[in-house]
C-alpha positions in Angstrom: -29.5 96.1 276.2 -26.4 93.3 276.0 -26.6 90.6 278.1 -24.3 90.1 281.2 -20.9 88.3 280.8 -22.4 85.4 283.4 -25.8 85.2 281.4 -24.0 84.4 277.9 -24.5 80.7 277.2 -20.8 79.1 275.5 -19.7 76.2 273.4 -18.5 73.7 275.6 -15.8 73.2 272.8 -14.6 76.7 272.2 -14.7 78.6 274.3 -16.1 81.1 272.6 -19.7 82.5 273.2 -23.2 80.9 271.8 -26.1 81.8 271.0 -26.1 85.4 272.3 -28.1 87.5 269.7 -29.0 90.9 270.8 -31.5 94.2 270.4 -29.8 97.6 271.1 -32.5 99.5 273.3 -30.2 102.6 274.9 -26.8 103.9 273.3 -23.8 101.3 274.0 -21.7 104.1 274.7 -23.5 106.4 277.5 -26.3 104.3 278.1 -28.6 107.1 277.0 -31.9 105.9 275.6 -32.5 109.0 273.5 -31.7 107.0 270.4 -33.1 107.8 266.6 -32.8 106.3 263.2 -30.2 107.0 261.7 -29.4 104.4 258.7 -30.4 101.2 257.3 -28.1 99.4 255.1 -29.8 95.9 254.0 -31.8 94.4 256.7 -29.6 96.2 259.2 -31.2 99.2 261.3 -28.8 101.8 262.2 -29.6 104.0 265.4 -27.2 107.4 267.0 -27.5 108.4 270.0 -28.7 112.0 271.0 -26.4 112.4 273.7 -22.8 111.4 273.2 -23.3 110.6 268.8 -22.3 107.5 269.0 -24.0 105.3 266.1 -24.4 101.5 266.1 -26.4 98.5 265.1 -29.7 97.4 266.5 -30.0 94.2 265.9 -26.8 92.3 266.8 -25.9 88.8 265.3 -24.5 86.0 267.5 -21.0 85.2 268.2 -21.2 82.2 265.9 -22.8 83.9 263.2 -19.8 86.8 263.5 -17.5 83.7 263.3 -18.3 82.1 260.4 -18.6 85.8 258.4 -15.6 86.1 259.3 -13.5 82.7 258.1 -15.2 83.4 255.0 -14.3 86.7 254.6 -10.5 85.7 255.1 -10.1 83.7 252.4 -9.5 84.2 248.8 -10.6 80.9 246.7 -10.6 79.0 249.5 -7.3 80.1 250.5 -6.2 82.8 253.1 -3.5 85.0 251.4 -1.1 86.8 253.4 -0.2 91.1 252.9 3.0 91.4 252.3 3.8 94.6 251.7 7.0 97.1 252.6 4.6 100.0 253.7 2.4 97.4 255.7 5.6 96.2 257.5 6.9 99.8 258.2 3.5 100.9 259.5 3.7 98.2 262.1 7.1 98.6 262.7 6.3 102.6 263.8 3.4 101.4 265.9 5.7 99.0 267.8 8.6 101.8 268.4 5.6 104.0 270.0 4.3 101.1 271.9 7.6 100.7 273.8 8.0 104.8 274.1 5.7 104.6 277.1 7.3 101.7 278.9 10.5 103.8 279.4 11.9 102.6 282.5 10.2 98.8 282.0 12.4 95.6 281.6 9.8 93.6 280.4 6.9 94.8 278.0 3.6 92.0 277.9 1.8 92.5 275.4 -1.3 91.1 273.6 -2.8 92.2 270.4 -6.9 91.3 270.1 -7.8 90.3 266.4 -4.1 90.0 265.7 -4.9 88.9 262.0 -1.4 87.5 260.3 0.5 89.0 262.6 2.1 91.9 261.6 2.3 93.6 265.0 3.6 90.5 266.6 6.1 90.3 264.3 7.3 93.7 264.3 8.4 93.3 268.0 9.4 90.0 267.8 13.0 90.7 267.4 12.7 93.3 270.7 13.9 91.5 273.7 11.7 94.2 275.8 8.5 92.6 274.3 6.8 89.7 275.8 3.9 89.4 272.9 1.1 87.2 271.7 -2.1 87.9 269.8 -5.3 86.1 269.6 -7.5 86.2 266.3 -11.1 83.9 265.3 -10.0 83.2 262.2 -8.3 80.1 261.0 -5.9 81.2 257.8 -4.6 84.1 259.9 -3.7 82.2 262.3 -2.4 79.5 260.8 0.1 81.9 259.1 0.9 83.6 262.0 1.9 80.5 263.6 3.6 79.0 260.8 6.1 82.0 261.2 6.6 81.5 264.9 4.4 84.0 266.3 2.5 83.1 269.4 -0.9 83.5 268.4 -4.2 81.4 269.5 -7.2 81.1 267.8 -10.1 82.3 270.5 -11.9 85.4 271.8 -10.2 87.1 274.9 -13.1 85.9 277.2 -12.0 82.5 276.2 -8.5 83.1 276.6 -9.4 82.6 280.6 -6.0 85.0 281.4 -5.4 85.6 285.5 -6.1 89.5 286.2 -3.3 92.2 285.7 -1.4 89.9 282.9 -0.6 92.5 280.5 1.0 95.8 280.3 -0.3 97.1 276.9 -3.5 95.5 274.6 -4.0 96.9 271.5 -7.0 96.3 269.2 -6.2 97.9 265.8 -10.1 97.9 263.6 -11.5 95.9 265.9 -13.4 96.9 268.2 -16.1 97.7 265.4 -16.2 94.0 264.8 -17.0 93.2 268.3 -20.0 90.8 269.0 -20.4 92.7 272.9 -17.5 95.8 272.9 -18.1 96.5 276.4 -18.0 92.4 277.8 -14.8 93.0 275.7 -13.7 95.8 276.9 -14.6 95.1 280.5 -12.1 91.8 280.1 -9.6 94.0 278.3 -9.5 96.1 281.9 -9.3 92.6 284.1 -6.3 91.5 282.4 -4.7 94.6 281.9 -2.1 95.3 285.1 -2.7 98.6 286.9 -1.7 101.7 284.8 -1.3 99.6 281.4 -2.4 101.0 278.4 -5.3 99.8 276.1 -4.3 101.0 272.4 -7.3 101.1 269.9 -7.8 102.3 266.0 -11.6 102.3 264.7 -13.6 104.4 262.0 -14.5 107.7 262.9 -18.1 108.7 261.9 -17.2 112.6 262.9 -14.3 112.5 260.4 -14.8 115.0 257.4 -14.7 112.3 255.1 -17.3 110.1 256.7 -19.6 113.2 257.0 -18.9 114.0 253.0 -19.4 110.4 252.0 -22.9 110.2 254.1 -24.5 106.8 253.0 -21.7 105.8 251.0 -19.4 106.1 253.2 -16.9 102.8 253.1 -16.8 101.7 256.1 -20.6 100.7 256.5 -21.0 97.8 256.4 -23.0 95.4 258.5 -22.5 92.8 260.0 -18.4 93.2 259.2 -19.3 96.8 261.1 -21.1 97.3 264.0 -20.3 100.1 266.1 -19.6 103.6 264.8 -17.4 105.5 267.4 -16.9 109.1 266.9 -13.8 110.7 269.3 -16.6 112.1 271.9 -18.4 108.4 272.2 -15.2 106.6 272.4 -13.8 108.9 275.2 -17.2 108.5 277.3 -17.4 104.3 277.2 -14.2 103.6 278.1 -14.5 105.9 280.6 -17.6 104.1 281.6 -16.3 101.0 281.9 -13.2 102.8 284.6 -10.7 103.7 281.6 -8.5 106.7 281.9 -8.6 108.4 278.7 -5.4 109.9 277.6 -5.6 110.5 274.2 -8.3 110.2 271.6 -8.5 112.2 268.0 -9.4 111.5 264.5 -7.7 114.2 263.5 -6.0 113.0 260.1 -6.2 112.3 256.4 -7.7 108.7 257.2 -11.3 108.7 258.8 -9.7 106.7 261.7 -10.3 107.7 265.4 -7.3 106.9 267.8 -7.6 106.1 271.3 -5.2 105.4 274.0 -6.6 104.3 277.5 -4.9 103.6 280.5 -6.4 101.2 283.6 -5.7 103.3 286.6 
């Protein structure tokens, strides 16, 4: 099982968790001990829960190892190159409009994006006076780029920020949860810093999508240590409800093998 939050050693200067790699002996989503071997990728053994269908890597690297991995992954010949395409801007503009629709009567929407990368969502809402938006990300290149265009972004984990209780109305994690070293620890922190009635929106690869089933071992979203957790609509719902969220919507019925889930803090 994952270590308890208070037991996780932390680096004195970074605020990031230290050498806290661990092995999963039960399902991280529903806690069932009924798990079996499902797939092997390189040195990583992947298990599947017989109860909720959650698929996950057995041996989880430390946060320090993952941080180093993502630092290299974001670089192109030693430099970060931002992705600037019209359809990318349109996608995040649409997401921004959707988030706004969730708060029809609220004058100020306090928004946090976890894993904000180069800041596409923050950029899409920054000229809307109803949003008070900020983001966090591990990687130096994307964070420096986001800051250079005037966005409010910090290089940190969510836990390292030490936000006060009930700080945000909306927290967004687009293709982030599958990368987390300990998703339970982070999502409990999400719940703590969300205001009562606040929303959590996540997008992750969907293991139960028809494209994932057809691709089998060649599915493009396999790839530890980059992807450690492979949710279905059922398993992510079970996971969030166990952590005290109210799930509003959970579905991977779309062209892409993506699961979109919206949850609320009761």
